[in-house]
PDB file of the backbone (N, CA, C, O) and the ligand in Angstrom, with CONECT records:
HET     ZN  A 101       1
ATOM      1  N   MET A   1      59.129-157.657-109.095  1.00  0.00           N
ATOM      2  CA  MET A   1      58.848-157.846-110.387  1.00  0.00           C
ATOM      3  C   MET A   1      58.005-156.890-111.130  1.00  0.00           C
ATOM      4  O   MET A   1      56.868-156.576-110.779  1.00  0.00           O
ATOM      5  N   GLU A   2      58.746-156.349-112.396  1.00  0.00           N
ATOM      6  CA  GLU A   2      58.030-155.375-113.239  1.00  0.00           C
ATOM      7  C   GLU A   2      56.636-155.709-113.617  1.00  0.00           C
ATOM      8  O   GLU A   2      55.769-154.834-113.617  1.00  0.00           O
ATOM      9  N   GLU A   3      56.385-156.926-113.937  1.00  0.00           N
ATOM     10  CA  GLU A   3      55.244-157.589-114.370  1.00  0.00           C
ATOM     11  C   GLU A   3      54.003-157.268-113.626  1.00  0.00           C
ATOM     12  O   GLU A   3      52.913-157.119-114.179  1.00  0.00           O
ATOM     13  N   LEU A   4      54.218-157.164-112.290  1.00  0.00           N
ATOM     14  CA  LEU A   4      53.210-156.971-111.348  1.00  0.00           C
ATOM     15  C   LEU A   4      52.542-155.582-111.382  1.00  0.00           C
ATOM     16  O   LEU A   4      51.399-155.340-110.994  1.00  0.00           O
ATOM     17  N   SER A   5      53.504-154.625-111.953  1.00  0.00           N
ATOM     18  CA  SER A   5      52.831-153.279-112.152  1.00  0.00           C
ATOM     19  C   SER A   5      51.811-153.199-113.266  1.00  0.00           C
ATOM     20  O   SER A   5      50.847-152.436-113.218  1.00  0.00           O
ATOM     21  N   GLU A   6      52.050-153.977-114.219  1.00  0.00           N
ATOM     22  CA  GLU A   6      50.955-154.058-115.355  1.00  0.00           C
ATOM     23  C   GLU A   6      49.759-154.973-115.081  1.00  0.00           C
ATOM     24  O   GLU A   6      48.702-154.976-115.712  1.00  0.00           O
ATOM     25  N   TRP A   7      50.071-155.706-114.098  1.00  0.00           N
ATOM     26  CA  TRP A   7      49.119-156.782-113.638  1.00  0.00           C
ATOM     27  C   TRP A   7      47.607-156.246-113.501  1.00  0.00           C
ATOM     28  O   TRP A   7      46.629-156.768-114.036  1.00  0.00           O
ATOM     29  N   ARG A   8      47.603-155.128-112.697  1.00  0.00           N
ATOM     30  CA  ARG A   8      46.430-154.523-112.325  1.00  0.00           C
ATOM     31  C   ARG A   8      45.638-153.916-113.408  1.00  0.00           C
ATOM     32  O   ARG A   8      44.462-153.597-113.230  1.00  0.00           O
ATOM     33  N   PHE A   9      46.267-153.745-114.546  1.00  0.00           N
ATOM     34  CA  PHE A   9      45.689-153.155-115.843  1.00  0.00           C
ATOM     35  C   PHE A   9      44.905-154.293-116.525  1.00  0.00           C
ATOM     36  O   PHE A   9      43.976-153.992-117.274  1.00  0.00           O
ATOM     37  N   LEU A  10      45.234-155.615-116.304  1.00  0.00           N
ATOM     38  CA  LEU A  10      44.750-156.714-117.082  1.00  0.00           C
ATOM     39  C   LEU A  10      43.368-157.064-116.579  1.00  0.00           C
ATOM     40  O   LEU A  10      43.131-156.900-115.382  1.00  0.00           O
ATOM     41  N   ASP A  11      42.517-157.491-117.317  1.00  0.00           N
ATOM     42  CA  ASP A  11      41.357-157.969-117.084  1.00  0.00           C
ATOM     43  C   ASP A  11      41.456-159.687-116.704  1.00  0.00           C
ATOM     44  O   ASP A  11      42.534-160.273-116.791  1.00  0.00           O
ATOM     45  N   ASN A  12      40.398-160.271-116.347  1.00  0.00           N
ATOM     46  CA  ASN A  12      40.600-161.545-115.717  1.00  0.00           C
ATOM     47  C   ASN A  12      41.104-162.435-116.815  1.00  0.00           C
ATOM     48  O   ASN A  12      42.028-163.194-116.525  1.00  0.00           O
ATOM     49  N   GLU A  13      40.609-162.448-118.079  1.00  0.00           N
ATOM     50  CA  GLU A  13      41.074-163.289-119.117  1.00  0.00           C
ATOM     51  C   GLU A  13      42.515-163.013-119.481  1.00  0.00           C
ATOM     52  O   GLU A  13      43.230-163.930-119.884  1.00  0.00           O
ATOM     53  N   GLN A  14      42.947-161.824-119.356  1.00  0.00           N
ATOM     54  CA  GLN A  14      44.254-161.510-119.658  1.00  0.00           C
ATOM     55  C   GLN A  14      45.268-162.096-118.632  1.00  0.00           C
ATOM     56  O   GLN A  14      46.363-162.589-118.902  1.00  0.00           O
ATOM     57  N   ARG A  15      44.679-161.944-117.359  1.00  0.00           N
ATOM     58  CA  ARG A  15      45.683-162.550-116.369  1.00  0.00           C
ATOM     59  C   ARG A  15      45.676-164.066-116.438  1.00  0.00           C
ATOM     60  O   ARG A  15      46.727-164.620-116.116  1.00  0.00           O
ATOM     61  N   GLN A  16      44.681-164.796-116.798  1.00  0.00           N
ATOM     62  CA  GLN A  16      44.711-166.277-116.934  1.00  0.00           C
ATOM     63  C   GLN A  16      45.563-166.563-118.117  1.00  0.00           C
ATOM     64  O   GLN A  16      46.225-167.600-118.087  1.00  0.00           O
ATOM     65  N   ASP A  17      45.633-165.822-119.106  1.00  0.00           N
ATOM     66  CA  ASP A  17      46.586-165.958-120.294  1.00  0.00           C
ATOM     67  C   ASP A  17      47.920-165.870-119.844  1.00  0.00           C
ATOM     68  O   ASP A  17      48.720-166.758-120.136  1.00  0.00           O
ATOM     69  N   LYS A  18      48.284-164.779-119.085  1.00  0.00           N
ATOM     70  CA  LYS A  18      49.623-164.635-118.525  1.00  0.00           C
ATOM     71  C   LYS A  18      50.057-165.822-117.685  1.00  0.00           C
ATOM     72  O   LYS A  18      51.108-166.426-117.896  1.00  0.00           O
ATOM     73  N   VAL A  19      49.253-166.107-116.784  1.00  0.00           N
ATOM     74  CA  VAL A  19      49.527-167.252-115.871  1.00  0.00           C
ATOM     75  C   VAL A  19      49.779-168.376-116.649  1.00  0.00           C
ATOM     76  O   VAL A  19      50.794-169.000-116.341  1.00  0.00           O
ATOM     77  N   ASP A  20      49.031-168.850-117.700  1.00  0.00           N
ATOM     78  CA  ASP A  20      49.094-169.970-118.490  1.00  0.00           C
ATOM     79  C   ASP A  20      50.534-169.960-119.247  1.00  0.00           C
ATOM     80  O   ASP A  20      51.268-170.942-119.362  1.00  0.00           O
ATOM     81  N   GLN A  21      50.758-168.814-119.679  1.00  0.00           N
ATOM     82  CA  GLN A  21      52.177-168.484-120.402  1.00  0.00           C
ATOM     83  C   GLN A  21      53.403-168.771-119.503  1.00  0.00           C
ATOM     84  O   GLN A  21      54.344-169.457-119.902  1.00  0.00           O
ATOM     85  N   LEU A  22      53.348-168.203-118.240  1.00  0.00           N
ATOM     86  CA  LEU A  22      54.364-168.253-117.215  1.00  0.00           C
ATOM     87  C   LEU A  22      54.503-169.717-116.951  1.00  0.00           C
ATOM     88  O   LEU A  22      55.591-170.280-117.068  1.00  0.00           O
ATOM     89  N   SER A  23      53.403-170.342-116.594  1.00  0.00           N
ATOM     90  CA  SER A  23      53.529-171.859-116.232  1.00  0.00           C
ATOM     91  C   SER A  23      53.781-172.725-117.274  1.00  0.00           C
ATOM     92  O   SER A  23      53.986-173.901-116.974  1.00  0.00           O
ATOM     93  N   GLY A  24      53.811-172.384-118.487  1.00  0.00           N
ATOM     94  CA  GLY A  24      54.118-173.240-119.584  1.00  0.00           C
ATOM     95  C   GLY A  24      52.966-174.128-120.052  1.00  0.00           C
ATOM     96  O   GLY A  24      53.137-175.101-120.787  1.00  0.00           O
ATOM     97  N   GLU A  25      51.849-173.755-119.607  1.00  0.00           N
ATOM     98  CA  GLU A  25      50.574-174.442-120.048  1.00  0.00           C
ATOM     99  C   GLU A  25      50.224-174.020-121.550  1.00  0.00           C
ATOM    100  O   GLU A  25      49.729-174.797-122.366  1.00  0.00           O
ATOM    101  N   GLN A  26      50.529-172.762-121.791  1.00  0.00           N
ATOM    102  CA  GLN A  26      50.148-172.280-123.229  1.00  0.00           C
ATOM    103  C   GLN A  26      51.613-172.134-123.763  1.00  0.00           C
ATOM    104  O   GLN A  26      52.473-171.459-123.196  1.00  0.00           O
ATOM    105  N   SER A  27      51.777-172.761-124.784  1.00  0.00           N
ATOM    106  CA  SER A  27      53.176-172.561-125.554  1.00  0.00           C
ATOM    107  C   SER A  27      52.928-172.647-126.972  1.00  0.00           C
ATOM    108  O   SER A  27      52.008-173.316-127.441  1.00  0.00           O
ATOM    109  N   THR A  28      53.734-171.981-127.651  1.00  0.00           N
ATOM    110  CA  THR A  28      53.739-171.887-129.201  1.00  0.00           C
ATOM    111  C   THR A  28      54.803-172.661-129.690  1.00  0.00           C
ATOM    112  O   THR A  28      54.769-172.924-130.892  1.00  0.00           O
ATOM    113  N   HIS A  29      55.816-173.117-128.965  1.00  0.00           N
ATOM    114  CA  HIS A  29      56.882-173.923-129.616  1.00  0.00           C
ATOM    115  C   HIS A  29      57.652-174.347-128.443  1.00  0.00           C
ATOM    116  O   HIS A  29      57.314-173.968-127.322  1.00  0.00           O
ATOM    117  N   GLN A  30      58.764-175.180-128.646  1.00  0.00           N
ATOM    118  CA  GLN A  30      59.669-175.688-127.710  1.00  0.00           C
ATOM    119  C   GLN A  30      60.885-174.783-127.683  1.00  0.00           C
ATOM    120  O   GLN A  30      61.342-174.401-128.760  1.00  0.00           O
ATOM    121  N   CYS A  31      61.457-174.400-126.520  1.00  0.00           N
ATOM    122  CA  CYS A  31      62.732-173.727-126.468  1.00  0.00           C
ATOM    123  C   CYS A  31      63.742-174.510-127.132  1.00  0.00           C
ATOM    124  O   CYS A  31      63.780-175.734-127.002  1.00  0.00           O
ATOM    125  N   GLN A  32      64.632-173.812-127.898  1.00  0.00           N
ATOM    126  CA  GLN A  32      65.679-174.430-128.715  1.00  0.00           C
ATOM    127  C   GLN A  32      66.822-175.008-127.849  1.00  0.00           C
ATOM    128  O   GLN A  32      67.630-175.838-128.265  1.00  0.00           O
ATOM    129  N   GLN A  33      66.811-174.516-126.679  1.00  0.00           N
ATOM    130  CA  GLN A  33      67.964-174.841-125.708  1.00  0.00           C
ATOM    131  C   GLN A  33      67.688-175.779-124.577  1.00  0.00           C
ATOM    132  O   GLN A  33      68.547-176.602-124.257  1.00  0.00           O
ATOM    133  N   CYS A  34      66.651-175.713-124.012  1.00  0.00           N
ATOM    134  CA  CYS A  34      66.128-176.783-123.062  1.00  0.00           C
ATOM    135  C   CYS A  34      64.996-177.742-123.413  1.00  0.00           C
ATOM    136  O   CYS A  34      64.761-178.770-122.778  1.00  0.00           O
ATOM    137  N   GLY A  35      64.289-177.306-124.518  1.00  0.00           N
ATOM    138  CA  GLY A  35      63.334-178.237-124.906  1.00  0.00           C
ATOM    139  C   GLY A  35      61.908-177.896-124.183  1.00  0.00           C
ATOM    140  O   GLY A  35      60.857-178.464-124.482  1.00  0.00           O
ATOM    141  N   GLU A  36      62.022-176.980-123.280  1.00  0.00           N
ATOM    142  CA  GLU A  36      60.757-176.920-122.379  1.00  0.00           C
ATOM    143  C   GLU A  36      59.759-175.993-123.230  1.00  0.00           C
ATOM    144  O   GLU A  36      60.173-175.247-124.118  1.00  0.00           O
ATOM    145  N   PRO A  37      58.553-176.096-122.915  1.00  0.00           N
ATOM    146  CA  PRO A  37      57.537-175.394-123.714  1.00  0.00           C
ATOM    147  C   PRO A  37      57.782-173.938-123.460  1.00  0.00           C
ATOM    148  O   PRO A  37      57.942-173.494-122.323  1.00  0.00           O
ATOM    149  N   ALA A  38      57.811-173.118-124.676  1.00  0.00           N
ATOM    150  CA  ALA A  38      58.059-171.742-124.632  1.00  0.00           C
ATOM    151  C   ALA A  38      56.926-171.053-125.345  1.00  0.00           C
ATOM    152  O   ALA A  38      56.164-171.644-126.111  1.00  0.00           O
ATOM    153  N   TYR A  39      56.856-169.767-125.051  1.00  0.00           N
ATOM    154  CA  TYR A  39      55.654-169.008-125.529  1.00  0.00           C
ATOM    155  C   TYR A  39      56.230-167.792-126.104  1.00  0.00           C
ATOM    156  O   TYR A  39      57.007-167.068-125.481  1.00  0.00           O
ATOM    157  N   CYS A  40      55.752-167.533-127.565  1.00  0.00           N
ATOM    158  CA  CYS A  40      56.116-166.275-128.256  1.00  0.00           C
ATOM    159  C   CYS A  40      54.971-165.600-128.624  1.00  0.00           C
ATOM    160  O   CYS A  40      54.136-166.202-129.300  1.00  0.00           O
ATOM    161  N   ASP A  41      54.773-164.372-128.274  1.00  0.00           N
ATOM    162  CA  ASP A  41      53.632-163.597-128.443  1.00  0.00           C
ATOM    163  C   ASP A  41      53.509-163.290-129.922  1.00  0.00           C
ATOM    164  O   ASP A  41      52.386-163.176-130.412  1.00  0.00           O
ATOM    165  N   ILE A  42      54.663-163.143-130.705  1.00  0.00           N
ATOM    166  CA  ILE A  42      54.562-162.884-132.114  1.00  0.00           C
ATOM    167  C   ILE A  42      53.879-164.236-132.922  1.00  0.00           C
ATOM    168  O   ILE A  42      53.043-164.158-133.822  1.00  0.00           O
ATOM    169  N   SER A  43      54.427-165.416-132.393  1.00  0.00           N
ATOM    170  CA  SER A  43      54.066-166.714-132.980  1.00  0.00           C
ATOM    171  C   SER A  43      52.411-166.696-132.743  1.00  0.00           C
ATOM    172  O   SER A  43      51.671-167.201-133.586  1.00  0.00           O
ATOM    173  N   ALA A  44      51.949-166.146-131.670  1.00  0.00           N
ATOM    174  CA  ALA A  44      50.478-166.274-131.222  1.00  0.00           C
ATOM    175  C   ALA A  44      49.816-165.236-131.842  1.00  0.00           C
ATOM    176  O   ALA A  44      48.624-165.116-131.558  1.00  0.00           O
ATOM    177  N   GLY A  45      50.369-164.353-132.727  1.00  0.00           N
ATOM    178  CA  GLY A  45      49.737-163.341-133.658  1.00  0.00           C
ATOM    179  C   GLY A  45      49.713-162.003-132.982  1.00  0.00           C
ATOM    180  O   GLY A  45      48.848-161.178-133.277  1.00  0.00           O
ATOM    181  N   LYS A  46      50.564-161.784-132.156  1.00  0.00           N
ATOM    182  CA  LYS A  46      50.508-160.379-131.477  1.00  0.00           C
ATOM    183  C   LYS A  46      51.612-159.582-132.160  1.00  0.00           C
ATOM    184  O   LYS A  46      52.415-160.115-132.926  1.00  0.00           O
ATOM    185  N   SER A  47      51.624-158.221-131.841  1.00  0.00           N
ATOM    186  CA  SER A  47      52.635-157.530-132.506  1.00  0.00           C
ATOM    187  C   SER A  47      53.950-157.312-131.784  1.00  0.00           C
ATOM    188  O   SER A  47      54.992-156.986-132.353  1.00  0.00           O
ATOM    189  N   THR A  48      53.818-157.512-130.530  1.00  0.00           N
ATOM    190  CA  THR A  48      55.053-157.424-129.631  1.00  0.00           C
ATOM    191  C   THR A  48      55.088-158.722-128.805  1.00  0.00           C
ATOM    192  O   THR A  48      54.112-159.468-128.727  1.00  0.00           O
ATOM    193  N   CYS A  49      56.291-158.957-128.177  1.00  0.00           N
ATOM    194  CA  CYS A  49      56.508-160.187-127.315  1.00  0.00           C
ATOM    195  C   CYS A  49      57.217-159.701-125.990  1.00  0.00           C
ATOM    196  O   CYS A  49      57.891-158.676-125.887  1.00  0.00           O
ATOM    197  N   TRP A  50      56.974-160.522-125.099  1.00  0.00           N
ATOM    198  CA  TRP A  50      57.536-160.236-123.754  1.00  0.00           C
ATOM    199  C   TRP A  50      59.040-160.187-123.955  1.00  0.00           C
ATOM    200  O   TRP A  50      59.655-159.509-123.133  1.00  0.00           O
ATOM    201  N   CYS A  51      59.682-160.743-124.836  1.00  0.00           N
ATOM    202  CA  CYS A  51      61.154-160.654-124.913  1.00  0.00           C
ATOM    203  C   CYS A  51      61.589-159.152-125.196  1.00  0.00           C
ATOM    204  O   CYS A  51      62.664-158.674-124.832  1.00  0.00           O
ATOM    205  N   PHE A  52      60.600-158.480-125.898  1.00  0.00           N
ATOM    206  CA  PHE A  52      61.014-157.066-126.272  1.00  0.00           C
ATOM    207  C   PHE A  52      61.215-156.262-124.942  1.00  0.00           C
ATOM    208  O   PHE A  52      61.946-155.272-124.942  1.00  0.00           O
ATOM    209  N   GLU A  53      60.601-156.660-123.865  1.00  0.00           N
ATOM    210  CA  GLU A  53      60.832-155.985-122.648  1.00  0.00           C
ATOM    211  C   GLU A  53      61.824-156.165-121.723  1.00  0.00           C
ATOM    212  O   GLU A  53      61.984-155.501-120.699  1.00  0.00           O
ATOM    213  N   LEU A  54      62.666-157.331-122.220  1.00  0.00           N
ATOM    214  CA  LEU A  54      63.841-157.595-121.483  1.00  0.00           C
ATOM    215  C   LEU A  54      65.085-156.836-121.992  1.00  0.00           C
ATOM    216  O   LEU A  54      65.037-156.294-123.096  1.00  0.00           O
ATOM    217  N   GLU A  55      66.121-156.779-121.282  1.00  0.00           N
ATOM    218  CA  GLU A  55      67.219-156.156-121.757  1.00  0.00           C
ATOM    219  C   GLU A  55      67.959-156.956-123.099  1.00  0.00           C
ATOM    220  O   GLU A  55      67.971-158.182-123.210  1.00  0.00           O
ATOM    221  N   LYS A  56      68.399-156.272-123.812  1.00  0.00           N
ATOM    222  CA  LYS A  56      68.921-156.844-125.144  1.00  0.00           C
ATOM    223  C   LYS A  56      69.966-157.962-124.732  1.00  0.00           C
ATOM    224  O   LYS A  56      70.926-157.691-124.011  1.00  0.00           O
ATOM    225  N   ARG A  57      69.746-159.144-125.193  1.00  0.00           N
ATOM    226  CA  ARG A  57      70.752-160.415-124.948  1.00  0.00           C
ATOM    227  C   ARG A  57      71.467-160.632-126.202  1.00  0.00           C
ATOM    228  O   ARG A  57      71.009-160.379-127.316  1.00  0.00           O
ATOM    229  N   ASP A  58      72.746-161.169-125.920  1.00  0.00           N
ATOM    230  CA  ASP A  58      73.477-161.563-127.073  1.00  0.00           C
ATOM    231  C   ASP A  58      73.152-162.877-127.576  1.00  0.00           C
ATOM    232  O   ASP A  58      73.606-163.853-126.979  1.00  0.00           O
ATOM    233  N   THR A  59      72.346-163.044-128.705  1.00  0.00           N
ATOM    234  CA  THR A  59      71.877-164.245-129.286  1.00  0.00           C
ATOM    235  C   THR A  59      72.715-164.623-130.448  1.00  0.00           C
ATOM    236  O   THR A  59      72.307-165.464-131.249  1.00  0.00           O
ATOM    237  N   SER A  60      73.902-164.024-130.584  1.00  0.00           N
ATOM    238  CA  SER A  60      74.714-164.495-131.763  1.00  0.00           C
ATOM    239  C   SER A  60      75.166-165.814-131.831  1.00  0.00           C
ATOM    240  O   SER A  60      75.552-166.314-132.888  1.00  0.00           O
ATOM    241  N   GLU A  61      75.137-166.532-130.542  1.00  0.00           N
ATOM    242  CA  GLU A  61      75.653-167.952-130.480  1.00  0.00           C
ATOM    243  C   GLU A  61      74.380-168.866-130.955  1.00  0.00           C
ATOM    244  O   GLU A  61      74.580-170.051-131.226  1.00  0.00           O
ATOM    245  N   LEU A  62      73.129-168.328-131.049  1.00  0.00           N
ATOM    246  CA  LEU A  62      72.138-169.249-131.290  1.00  0.00           C
ATOM    247  C   LEU A  62      71.924-169.378-132.847  1.00  0.00           C
ATOM    248  O   LEU A  62      72.368-168.519-133.608  1.00  0.00           O
ATOM    249  N   GLU A  63      71.229-170.482-133.294  1.00  0.00           N
ATOM    250  CA  GLU A  63      70.958-170.637-134.688  1.00  0.00           C
ATOM    251  C   GLU A  63      69.862-169.723-135.170  1.00  0.00           C
ATOM    252  O   GLU A  63      68.786-169.608-134.585  1.00  0.00           O
ATOM    253  N   LYS A  64      70.209-169.056-136.312  1.00  0.00           N
ATOM    254  CA  LYS A  64      69.372-168.014-136.739  1.00  0.00           C
ATOM    255  C   LYS A  64      68.034-168.411-136.958  1.00  0.00           C
ATOM    256  O   LYS A  64      67.038-167.802-136.566  1.00  0.00           O
ATOM    257  N   SER A  65      68.065-169.588-137.679  1.00  0.00           N
ATOM    258  CA  SER A  65      66.592-170.006-138.066  1.00  0.00           C
ATOM    259  C   SER A  65      65.916-170.642-137.005  1.00  0.00           C
ATOM    260  O   SER A  65      64.751-170.992-137.191  1.00  0.00           O
ATOM    261  N   ALA A  66      66.479-170.853-135.893  1.00  0.00           N
ATOM    262  CA  ALA A  66      65.398-171.429-134.855  1.00  0.00           C
ATOM    263  C   ALA A  66      64.684-170.499-134.175  1.00  0.00           C
ATOM    264  O   ALA A  66      64.913-169.291-134.244  1.00  0.00           O
ATOM    265  N   THR A  67      63.720-171.060-133.440  1.00  0.00           N
ATOM    266  CA  THR A  67      62.860-170.387-132.753  1.00  0.00           C
ATOM    267  C   THR A  67      63.283-169.687-131.438  1.00  0.00           C
ATOM    268  O   THR A  67      64.350-170.097-130.982  1.00  0.00           O
ATOM    269  N   CYS A  68      62.754-168.861-130.847  1.00  0.00           N
ATOM    270  CA  CYS A  68      63.084-168.232-129.666  1.00  0.00           C
ATOM    271  C   CYS A  68      63.223-169.050-128.443  1.00  0.00           C
ATOM    272  O   CYS A  68      62.792-170.201-128.372  1.00  0.00           O
ATOM    273  N   LEU A  69      63.811-168.458-127.512  1.00  0.00           N
ATOM    274  CA  LEU A  69      64.158-169.347-126.302  1.00  0.00           C
ATOM    275  C   LEU A  69      63.108-169.115-125.334  1.00  0.00           C
ATOM    276  O   LEU A  69      62.360-168.150-125.495  1.00  0.00           O
ATOM    277  N   CYS A  70      62.972-169.881-124.361  1.00  0.00           N
ATOM    278  CA  CYS A  70      62.102-169.774-123.129  1.00  0.00           C
ATOM    279  C   CYS A  70      62.521-168.667-122.462  1.00  0.00           C
ATOM    280  O   CYS A  70      63.644-168.223-122.703  1.00  0.00           O
ATOM    281  N   ARG A  71      61.643-168.019-121.472  1.00  0.00           N
ATOM    282  CA  ARG A  71      62.124-166.867-120.603  1.00  0.00           C
ATOM    283  C   ARG A  71      63.432-167.211-119.764  1.00  0.00           C
ATOM    284  O   ARG A  71      64.320-166.367-119.639  1.00  0.00           O
ATOM    285  N   LYS A  72      63.516-168.385-119.233  1.00  0.00           N
ATOM    286  CA  LYS A  72      64.569-168.831-118.513  1.00  0.00           C
ATOM    287  C   LYS A  72      66.006-168.747-119.228  1.00  0.00           C
ATOM    288  O   LYS A  72      66.973-168.115-118.803  1.00  0.00           O
ATOM    289  N   CYS A  73      65.947-169.488-120.360  1.00  0.00           N
ATOM    290  CA  CYS A  73      67.141-169.550-121.077  1.00  0.00           C
ATOM    291  C   CYS A  73      67.522-168.166-121.657  1.00  0.00           C
ATOM    292  O   CYS A  73      68.704-167.826-121.614  1.00  0.00           O
ATOM    293  N   LEU A  74      66.627-167.383-122.176  1.00  0.00           N
ATOM    294  CA  LEU A  74      66.928-165.998-122.629  1.00  0.00           C
ATOM    295  C   LEU A  74      67.502-165.149-121.737  1.00  0.00           C
ATOM    296  O   LEU A  74      68.364-164.341-122.085  1.00  0.00           O
ATOM    297  N   SER A  75      66.962-165.290-120.207  1.00  0.00           N
ATOM    298  CA  SER A  75      67.624-164.406-119.335  1.00  0.00           C
ATOM    299  C   SER A  75      68.992-164.853-118.810  1.00  0.00           C
ATOM    300  O   SER A  75      69.695-164.127-118.107  1.00  0.00           O
ATOM    301  N   LYS A  76      69.325-166.080-119.188  1.00  0.00           N
ATOM    302  CA  LYS A  76      70.702-166.545-118.959  1.00  0.00           C
ATOM    303  C   LYS A  76      71.716-166.013-119.880  1.00  0.00           C
ATOM    304  O   LYS A  76      72.874-165.879-119.484  1.00  0.00           O
ATOM    305  N   LEU A  77      71.380-165.704-121.063  1.00  0.00           N
ATOM    306  CA  LEU A  77      72.313-165.111-122.005  1.00  0.00           C
ATOM    307  C   LEU A  77      72.939-163.885-121.497  1.00  0.00           C
ATOM    308  O   LEU A  77      72.427-163.139-120.662  1.00  0.00           O
ATOM    309  N   PRO A  78      74.208-163.708-122.118  1.00  0.00           N
ATOM    310  CA  PRO A  78      74.885-162.468-121.581  1.00  0.00           C
ATOM    311  C   PRO A  78      74.183-161.260-122.233  1.00  0.00           C
ATOM    312  O   PRO A  78      73.591-161.311-123.311  1.00  0.00           O
ATOM    313  N   LEU A  79      74.326-160.079-121.391  1.00  0.00           N
ATOM    314  CA  LEU A  79      73.721-158.890-122.120  1.00  0.00           C
ATOM    315  C   LEU A  79      74.576-158.369-123.358  1.00  0.00           C
ATOM    316  O   LEU A  79      75.775-158.538-123.578  1.00  0.00           O
ATOM    317  N   LYS A  80      73.705-157.750-124.037  1.00  0.00           N
ATOM    318  CA  LYS A  80      74.636-157.135-125.520  1.00  0.00           C
ATOM    319  C   LYS A  80      75.296-155.982-125.046  1.00  0.00           C
ATOM    320  O   LYS A  80      76.013-155.326-125.801  1.00  0.00           O
TER     321      LYS A  80
HETATM  322 ZN    ZN A 101      64.626-172.749-122.413  1.00  0.00          ZN2+
END
């Protein structure tokens, strides 16, 4: 996992944040596809999002106005 390489640079609070995000305990919205809690760093007021680190996905099938997907659904989209 690439995430683990940055893990050691995070302080305890940041680690807890990350864990909450991954486990779905912290969420900013619901995934438009599966309805599961999803987390968007942008919605949370940050300037970048975890989705920027993923390979570009083809989101042309998705509703433009809708919110982003959860990590699971985004990873399932075809690569662009
Ligand atoms: Zn989803």
